[in-house]
C-alpha atoms as an extended CHARMM CRD file, in Angstrom:
* protein
*
        76  EXT
         1         1  MET       CA             31.2060000000       65.0960000000      131.4000000000  PROA      1               0.0000000000
         2         2  LYS       CA             34.3940000000       63.1210000000      131.9180000000  PROA      2               0.0000000000
         3         3  ARG       CA             35.1350000000       63.2770000000      128.1930000000  PROA      3               0.0000000000
         4         4  VAL       CA             34.7410000000       67.0810000000      128.1670000000  PROA      4               0.0000000000
         5         5  ARG       CA             37.0880000000       67.3770000000      131.1350000000  PROA      5               0.0000000000
         6         6  THR       CA             39.6570000000       65.1630000000      129.3990000000  PROA      6               0.0000000000
         7         7  VAL       CA             39.4640000000       67.1920000000      126.1890000000  PROA      7               0.0000000000
         8         8  LEU       CA             39.8710000000       70.4450000000      128.1300000000  PROA      8               0.0000000000
         9         9  LEU       CA             42.8360000000       69.0510000000      130.0460000000  PROA      9               0.0000000000
        10        10  VAL       CA             44.5730000000       67.8650000000      126.8740000000  PROA      10              0.0000000000
        11        11  THR       CA             43.9050000000       71.2250000000      125.2080000000  PROA      11              0.0000000000
        12        12  PHE       CA             45.2670000000       73.1260000000      128.2000000000  PROA      12              0.0000000000
        13        13  ILE       CA             48.4350000000       71.0150000000      128.3700000000  PROA      13              0.0000000000
        14        14  SER       CA             48.9810000000       71.4070000000      124.6270000000  PROA      14              0.0000000000
        15        15  MET       CA             48.6150000000       75.1780000000      124.8510000000  PROA      15              0.0000000000
        16        16  LEU       CA             50.9540000000       75.3130000000      127.8350000000  PROA      16              0.0000000000
        17        17  ALA       CA             53.6360000000       73.3270000000      126.0110000000  PROA      17              0.0000000000
        18        18  TRP       CA             53.2790000000       75.5080000000      122.9050000000  PROA      18              0.0000000000
        19        19  SER       CA             53.5640000000       78.7640000000      124.8730000000  PROA      19              0.0000000000
        20        20  THR       CA             56.6840000000       77.5060000000      126.6720000000  PROA      20              0.0000000000
        21        21  ASP       CA             58.3140000000       76.8800000000      123.2960000000  PROA      21              0.0000000000
        22        22  ALA       CA             57.4510000000       80.4340000000      122.2230000000  PROA      22              0.0000000000
        23        23  TRP       CA             59.0170000000       81.8610000000      125.3990000000  PROA      23              0.0000000000
        24        24  ALA       CA             62.1670000000       79.8060000000      124.8280000000  PROA      24              0.0000000000
        25        25  GLN       CA             62.4850000000       81.1610000000      121.2820000000  PROA      25              0.0000000000
        26        26  THR       CA             62.1200000000       84.7190000000      122.5860000000  PROA      26              0.0000000000
        27        27  GLY       CA             64.9120000000       84.1050000000      125.0920000000  PROA      27              0.0000000000
        28        28  ILE       CA             67.2220000000       82.7690000000      122.3850000000  PROA      28              0.0000000000
        29        29  SER       CA             66.4480000000       85.6860000000      120.0790000000  PROA      29              0.0000000000
        30        30  LYS       CA             67.0810000000       88.1560000000      122.8880000000  PROA      30              0.0000000000
        31        31  ALA       CA             70.4470000000       86.5550000000      123.7020000000  PROA      31              0.0000000000
        32        32  GLN       CA             71.4640000000       86.5700000000      120.0300000000  PROA      32              0.0000000000
        33        33  ALA       CA             70.4820000000       90.2340000000      119.6570000000  PROA      33              0.0000000000
        34        34  MET       CA             72.4480000000       91.2010000000      122.7610000000  PROA      34              0.0000000000
        35        35  PHE       CA             75.4520000000       89.2480000000      121.4810000000  PROA      35              0.0000000000
        36        36  LEU       CA             75.3820000000       91.0500000000      118.1160000000  PROA      36              0.0000000000
        37        37  TYR       CA             75.0550000000       94.4500000000      119.7650000000  PROA      37              0.0000000000
        38        38  ASN       CA             77.8170000000       93.8700000000      122.3240000000  PROA      38              0.0000000000
        39        39  PHE       CA             80.1180000000       92.2530000000      119.7510000000  PROA      39              0.0000000000
        40        40  SER       CA             79.8330000000       95.3100000000      117.5120000000  PROA      40              0.0000000000
        41        41  ARG       CA             80.7710000000       97.5360000000      120.4540000000  PROA      41              0.0000000000
        42        42  LEU       CA             83.9130000000       95.5180000000      121.2300000000  PROA      42              0.0000000000
        43        43  VAL       CA             85.3470000000       95.7100000000      117.7110000000  PROA      43              0.0000000000
        44        44  GLU       CA             87.9060000000       98.4760000000      117.1790000000  PROA      44              0.0000000000
        45        45  TRP       CA             86.5390000000      100.2560000000      114.1370000000  PROA      45              0.0000000000
        46        46  PRO       CA             88.6320000000      102.6210000000      111.9750000000  PROA      46              0.0000000000
        47        47  ALA       CA             87.9700000000      106.3330000000      112.5130000000  PROA      47              0.0000000000
        48        48  SER       CA             86.2310000000      106.6220000000      109.1340000000  PROA      48              0.0000000000
        49        49  ALA       CA             83.7330000000      103.9040000000      110.1180000000  PROA      49              0.0000000000
        50        50  LYS       CA             82.7320000000      105.5600000000      113.4020000000  PROA      50              0.0000000000
        51        51  SER       CA             80.4200000000      108.0790000000      111.7480000000  PROA      51              0.0000000000
        52        52  GLY       CA             77.1680000000      107.3870000000      109.9690000000  PROA      52              0.0000000000
        53        53  ASP       CA             74.7660000000      104.4980000000      110.3040000000  PROA      53              0.0000000000
        54        54  PHE       CA             75.8090000000      101.0160000000      111.3790000000  PROA      54              0.0000000000
        55        55  VAL       CA             73.8180000000       98.3500000000      109.5560000000  PROA      55              0.0000000000
        56        56  ILE       CA             73.5130000000       94.7470000000      110.7280000000  PROA      56              0.0000000000
        57        57  GLY       CA             72.0580000000       92.3730000000      108.1330000000  PROA      57              0.0000000000
        58        58  ILE       CA             69.9570000000       89.4900000000      109.4570000000  PROA      58              0.0000000000
        59        59  LEU       CA             68.6450000000       86.8080000000      107.1410000000  PROA      59              0.0000000000
        60        60  GLY       CA             65.4520000000       84.9580000000      107.8950000000  PROA      60              0.0000000000
        61        61  ASN       CA             64.7790000000       85.4910000000      111.6020000000  PROA      61              0.0000000000
        62        62  SER       CA             62.5580000000       88.4670000000      112.2780000000  PROA      62              0.0000000000
        63        63  SER       CA             62.4270000000       87.8360000000      116.0390000000  PROA      63              0.0000000000
        64        64  ILE       CA             66.1200000000       88.7530000000      116.2780000000  PROA      64              0.0000000000
        65        65  VAL       CA             65.4130000000       91.9730000000      114.3830000000  PROA      65              0.0000000000
        66        66  GLU       CA             62.6060000000       92.8310000000      116.8050000000  PROA      66              0.0000000000
        67        67  GLU       CA             64.7780000000       92.1310000000      119.8560000000  PROA      67              0.0000000000
        68        68  LEU       CA             67.7460000000       94.0420000000      118.4210000000  PROA      68              0.0000000000
        69        69  THR       CA             65.5380000000       97.0240000000      117.6100000000  PROA      69              0.0000000000
        70        70  ALA       CA             64.0460000000       97.0090000000      121.1050000000  PROA      70              0.0000000000
        71        71  TYR       CA             67.4800000000       96.6330000000      122.7320000000  PROA      71              0.0000000000
        72        72  THR       CA             69.0570000000       99.4880000000      120.7780000000  PROA      72              0.0000000000
        73        73  GLN       CA             66.2570000000      102.0480000000      121.1420000000  PROA      73              0.0000000000
        74        74  GLY       CA             67.8640000000      105.3210000000      122.2350000000  PROA      74              0.0000000000
        75        75  LYS       CA             71.4240000000      103.9480000000      122.1650000000  PROA      75              0.0000000000
        76        76  ARG       CA             74.1120000000      105.3280000000      119.9390000000  PROA      76              0.0000000000
């Protein structure tokens, strides 16, 4: 019984540490997405660039894309 309790405790602590790392990554991705969005708003764009779609290319980190998409929903 003591061995089962020890295994469960180790498993629980491992899962807790892993989930904390996932939450930290989400926070970093959210901050990076907000930075990209706000930076693009602060740039003085030429009049010809103010119409049409604005495309931000992101290489290799899909969590930033997800956060940026969620942050910009309904904004223009």
